C-alpha positions in Angstrom: 180.2 69.9 17.4 176.2 69.9 17.0 173.8 70.9 19.8 173.1 67.3 20.4 176.7 66.3 20.9 177.2 69.4 23.2 174.3 68.1 25.4 175.7 64.5 25.4 179.2 65.9 26.5 177.8 67.9 29.3 175.7 64.9 30.3 178.7 62.7 30.5 180.5 65.3 32.6 177.8 65.3 35.0 177.2 61.5 35.1 180.9 61.1 35.9 180.2 63.8 38.7 177.5 61.7 40.2 179.3 58.6 39.9 182.2 60.3 41.9 184.4 59.4 38.9 187.0 62.4 38.7 188.7 60.6 35.8 185.6 60.5 33.9 185.0 64.2 34.3 188.8 65.0 33.3 188.0 63.1 30.0 185.6 65.6 29.2 187.5 68.8 29.7 190.1 70.4 27.6 194.0 70.4 28.7 193.4 74.2 29.1 190.1 74.2 30.8 189.0 77.3 32.7 187.1 76.2 35.7 185.1 79.3 37.4 183.9 78.4 40.8 180.9 80.2 42.4 182.3 83.1 44.6 185.9 81.8 44.2 188.9 82.2 41.7 189.6 80.9 38.3 191.3 77.6 38.0 193.2 77.1 34.8 194.2 73.7 33.4 193.4 70.2 33.8 195.8 69.6 36.8 194.2 72.5 38.7 190.8 71.0 37.9 191.9 67.5 39.0 193.0 69.0 42.4 189.6 70.6 42.9 187.7 67.3 42.0 190.1 65.6 44.5 189.2 68.2 47.3 185.5 68.0 46.7 185.4 64.2 47.0 186.9 64.2 50.4 184.9 67.3 51.7 181.4 66.6 50.1 179.2 64.1 48.9 176.9 65.3 46.3 174.4 64.1 43.7 172.9 66.2 41.2 169.2 65.7 40.4 166.5 67.1 38.2 169.1 67.8 35.5 168.2 69.9 32.4 171.0 70.6 29.9 170.8 73.1 27.1 173.1 74.0 24.3 173.5 76.5 21.5 172.6 75.3 17.9 176.3 75.4 17.0 177.4 73.3 20.2 179.7 75.9 21.3 178.1 76.9 24.5 176.0 75.1 27.0 174.1 75.2 30.2 172.6 73.0 32.8 170.3 73.5 35.6 170.0 71.0 38.6 169.5 70.5 42.3 172.4 69.6 44.4 171.6 67.0 47.1 174.7 66.8 49.3 176.4 66.1 52.6 179.3 68.3 54.0 181.9 65.9 55.3 185.1 67.8 56.0 185.6 71.4 57.0 186.5 73.8 54.1 188.7 76.6 55.3 186.6 79.8 56.0 183.4 78.0 56.0 181.2 76.5 58.9 182.3 73.3 60.6 181.6 70.2 58.7 179.5 67.5 60.8 178.0 65.7 57.9 175.1 68.1 57.5 172.8 67.7 54.5 171.7 70.3 52.0 169.6 70.7 49.0 170.5 73.6 46.6 169.5 74.7 43.3 172.5 75.4 41.0 173.6 75.6 37.6 176.6 75.5 35.3 177.7 77.2 31.9 179.9 75.9 29.5 182.2 76.8 26.4 182.8 73.9 24.4 185.9 73.6 21.8 187.2 70.8 19.9 184.8 68.2 21.5 185.9 69.2 24.9 184.8 71.5 27.8 186.9 74.5 27.6 185.1 76.5 30.5 182.8 75.6 33.1 181.3 78.0 35.4 179.2 77.1 38.5 176.7 79.1 40.3 174.6 78.6 43.4 173.6 80.6 46.4 176.5 80.4 48.8 174.4 82.2 51.6 171.8 79.4 51.3 174.1 76.7 51.6 175.8 78.3 54.6 172.3 78.7 56.3 171.6 75.1 55.6 174.8 73.7 57.1 174.7 76.1 60.0 171.2 75.3 61.1 
């Protein structure tokens, strides 16, 4: 995969995210995708990734803005930096109570790409910043 193709793949993945299109996101990931969530565990496989997408769609409404996508020359690795504009809709266990609070949070994602699909996605953001925003 070329650098340009990798950037396009990551772009499709995040366009599907912004559209609330979990099926579109799943089309971008490998069957054995490894999903590493900020300050959380590792989910392995498309089924676990689908469960995560379903949960996120109920608990949060988010739009990623100011997206910048990067990729290695060989298209095997990529990254994206963006700003999350969100609303916290349903309380997640162990986190503050949800009351529709809005938040704006810088974040990023890192990717391994194999055979034209995302094989690993790692997401990073400042959890303490998010907690402070939804607790205010």
